[in-house]
C-alpha positions in Angstrom: 56.8 -32.7 133.3 53.6 -34.8 132.9 50.5 -33.4 134.5 48.5 -35.5 137.1 45.8 -36.0 134.4 48.3 -37.4 132.0 49.9 -39.6 134.6 46.4 -40.9 135.6 45.6 -41.7 131.9 48.9 -43.4 131.4 48.3 -45.5 134.5 44.9 -46.5 133.3 46.2 -47.5 129.9 49.0 -49.5 131.4 46.6 -51.3 133.7 44.3 -52.1 130.8 47.0 -53.6 128.7 48.1 -55.7 131.7 44.6 -57.1 131.9 44.3 -58.0 128.2 47.9 -59.2 127.6 46.9 -62.9 127.7 44.1 -62.3 125.1 45.7 -59.6 123.0 46.9 -61.6 120.0 43.7 -63.7 119.7 41.5 -60.6 119.9 43.6 -58.6 117.5 43.2 -61.3 114.9 39.5 -61.4 115.5 38.9 -57.7 115.5 40.8 -57.1 112.3 39.4 -60.2 110.5 43.1 -61.3 110.2 43.9 -58.3 108.0 46.6 -57.2 110.5 48.8 -59.8 109.0 49.0 -58.0 105.7 49.2 -54.7 107.4 52.4 -55.8 109.2 54.0 -56.8 105.9 53.1 -53.4 104.4 54.6 -51.6 107.4 57.9 -53.5 107.0 58.0 -52.8 103.3 57.4 -49.1 103.9 60.1 -49.0 106.6 62.6 -49.9 103.9 65.2 -51.1 106.3 68.6 -51.9 104.7 69.6 -55.6 104.8 70.9 -56.4 108.3 69.9 -52.9 109.5 68.5 -51.8 112.9 64.8 -51.5 113.4 62.9 -50.2 116.4 59.4 -51.3 117.1 57.8 -48.9 119.6 54.8 -50.2 121.6 55.8 -53.7 120.5 53.4 -55.5 122.8 53.8 -59.2 122.1 56.2 -58.5 119.2 54.0 -59.2 116.2 55.6 -56.5 114.0 59.1 -57.4 115.3 58.6 -61.1 114.5 57.3 -60.2 111.0 60.3 -58.0 110.3 62.7 -60.9 111.2 60.6 -63.3 109.1 61.2 -61.1 106.1 64.9 -60.4 106.9 66.4 -62.7 109.6 69.6 -60.6 109.5 67.8 -57.5 111.0 68.7 -56.2 114.4 65.3 -55.7 116.0 64.6 -53.9 119.2 61.0 -54.0 120.7 60.0 -51.4 123.3 56.9 -51.4 125.4 55.9 -50.0 128.8 53.9 -53.1 129.7 56.1 -56.0 130.9 53.2 -58.4 130.9 52.6 -57.9 127.1 56.3 -58.6 126.3 56.3 -61.6 128.6 53.9 -63.4 126.1 56.1 -62.3 123.2 59.2 -63.8 124.9 57.5 -67.2 125.0 57.3 -67.3 121.2 59.7 -69.2 119.1 62.6 -67.0 117.9 62.0 -64.4 120.6 65.7 -64.5 121.5 66.5 -62.7 118.2 64.6 -59.6 119.5 66.1 -57.2 122.0 63.2 -56.6 124.4 63.2 -53.3 126.3 60.8 -52.0 129.0 60.5 -48.2 128.4 58.1 -45.3 127.8 57.5 -44.2 124.2 57.8 -40.6 125.4 61.3 -41.2 126.7 63.2 -43.8 124.6 66.4 -45.0 126.1 68.5 -44.8 122.9 71.0 -42.3 121.5 70.1 -40.1 118.6 70.1 -41.6 115.1 70.5 -45.2 116.5 68.1 -46.9 114.1 67.6 -47.2 110.3 63.8 -47.2 110.8 61.2 -46.9 113.5 57.7 -48.5 113.3 54.8 -48.5 115.7 51.4 -50.3 115.5 48.4 -49.0 117.4 50.6 -47.0 119.7 49.9 -43.3 119.1 46.2 -43.4 120.1 47.4 -44.7 123.5 50.0 -42.1 124.4 49.2 -39.0 126.3 51.2 -36.8 123.9 51.3 -37.8 120.2 53.7 -35.0 119.2 56.2 -36.0 121.9 56.1 -39.6 121.0 56.7 -38.8 117.3 59.6 -36.5 118.3 61.2 -39.3 120.1 60.9 -41.6 117.1 62.3 -38.9 114.8 65.2 -38.4 117.3 66.3 -42.0 117.3 66.0 -42.7 113.6 68.9 -41.9 111.3 68.6 -39.0 108.8 67.0 -40.4 105.7 65.4 -43.2 107.8 61.7 -44.0 107.8 59.1 -43.6 110.6 56.1 -45.8 109.9 52.9 -45.6 112.1 49.9 -47.9 111.8 46.8 -46.7 113.8 43.1 -46.4 113.9 41.3 -43.6 112.1 37.8 -42.1 113.0 35.0 -43.5 110.9 34.6 -41.4 107.7 31.4 -39.8 106.6 29.6 -42.0 104.1 27.2 -44.9 103.7 29.6 -47.2 105.7 29.9 -44.9 108.7 26.9 -46.2 110.6 28.1 -49.8 110.1 31.6 -48.9 111.3 30.3 -47.1 114.4 28.0 -50.0 115.2 31.0 -52.4 114.9 33.2 -50.2 117.2 30.6 -49.3 119.8 28.7 -52.6 120.0 30.4 -55.6 118.4 33.9 -55.2 119.7 33.0 -54.6 123.4 30.5 -57.5 123.1 33.2 -59.8 121.8 35.6 -58.6 124.4 33.1 -59.3 127.2 32.0 -62.6 125.8 35.3 -64.1 124.9 37.6 -62.6 127.5 35.4 -61.2 130.3 37.1 -57.8 129.9 34.4 -55.7 128.2 35.6 -52.5 129.9 39.0 -52.7 128.3 37.6 -53.2 124.8 35.2 -50.3 125.3 38.3 -48.1 126.0 39.9 -49.4 122.8 36.9 -48.5 120.7 36.5 -45.1 122.3 40.1 -44.3 121.8 39.7 -45.3 118.1 36.7 -43.1 117.6 38.4 -40.1 119.3 41.8 -40.4 117.6 43.2 -37.9 115.1 42.1 -37.8 111.5 44.9 -39.1 109.3 45.4 -35.7 107.7 46.0 -34.1 111.2 48.4 -36.9 112.2 50.3 -36.4 108.9 50.6 -32.7 109.7 52.0 -33.4 113.1 54.5 -35.8 111.6 55.7 -33.0 109.3 56.0 -30.6 112.2 58.3 -33.1 114.0 60.8 -33.0 111.2 59.6 -35.7 108.8 59.5 -35.2 105.1 57.6 -37.0 102.2 54.8 -37.8 104.7 51.9 -39.7 103.2 49.3 -42.2 104.4 47.2 -45.0 103.1 43.7 -45.7 104.4 42.9 -49.4 105.1 39.8 -51.4 106.3 37.2 -49.0 104.7 39.1 -46.0 106.1 39.1 -47.1 109.8 42.8 -47.8 109.8 45.6 -45.6 108.5 49.2 -46.4 107.7 51.5 -43.3 107.8 55.1 -43.0 106.6 57.6 -40.1 106.8 61.4 -39.8 106.3 63.7 -37.9 108.7 65.2 -34.9 107.0 68.9 -35.2 106.0 69.3 -31.5 106.6 
């Protein structure tokens, strides 16, 4: 059972995403300099879903990853799950949204039977859940043995000559852009804080192994500030 602290955090995060739902796609393109487009393609390639297979996108938001998956293989059966109805509302307005099965649910309690999907993907989800391990266990539970779990998320700035620049961008530039362009500076301060405080990729990879994934590996992106992880559910 979730503690009151966890419930409060989840409530705050939910409220924040409600506030930024109308600006999310625009700000996402801006904050990543458009690189999120190539990241989505990399995710789908790493998911390695068989033709016409079933793909689950957890924390789908406005459905960017789900739409990209259908663009690559229109025959896929794609389900998008999110706990913020307002985010999915904007996704449902997009052309082709009827091809996605939209589902309002919590990432810590997915409403699907075991081994229901050929692959599970998530983009910028794990840093926003109150229990990373539980979220991953749910993803492992609903993917078929031999299926992929692919997670794209932020990574704390690495030590090196670019670290001061990365921290300045996270602490100053993103909240400033959020305040200037959307009037929601507080929400974007949370997003940068959650990025800086999230797990190092090596630690997240170890948790993925602990939840039953094999062949876990990750790729650093955007000067190490983003990491793309993949693991395969054991067939044993």
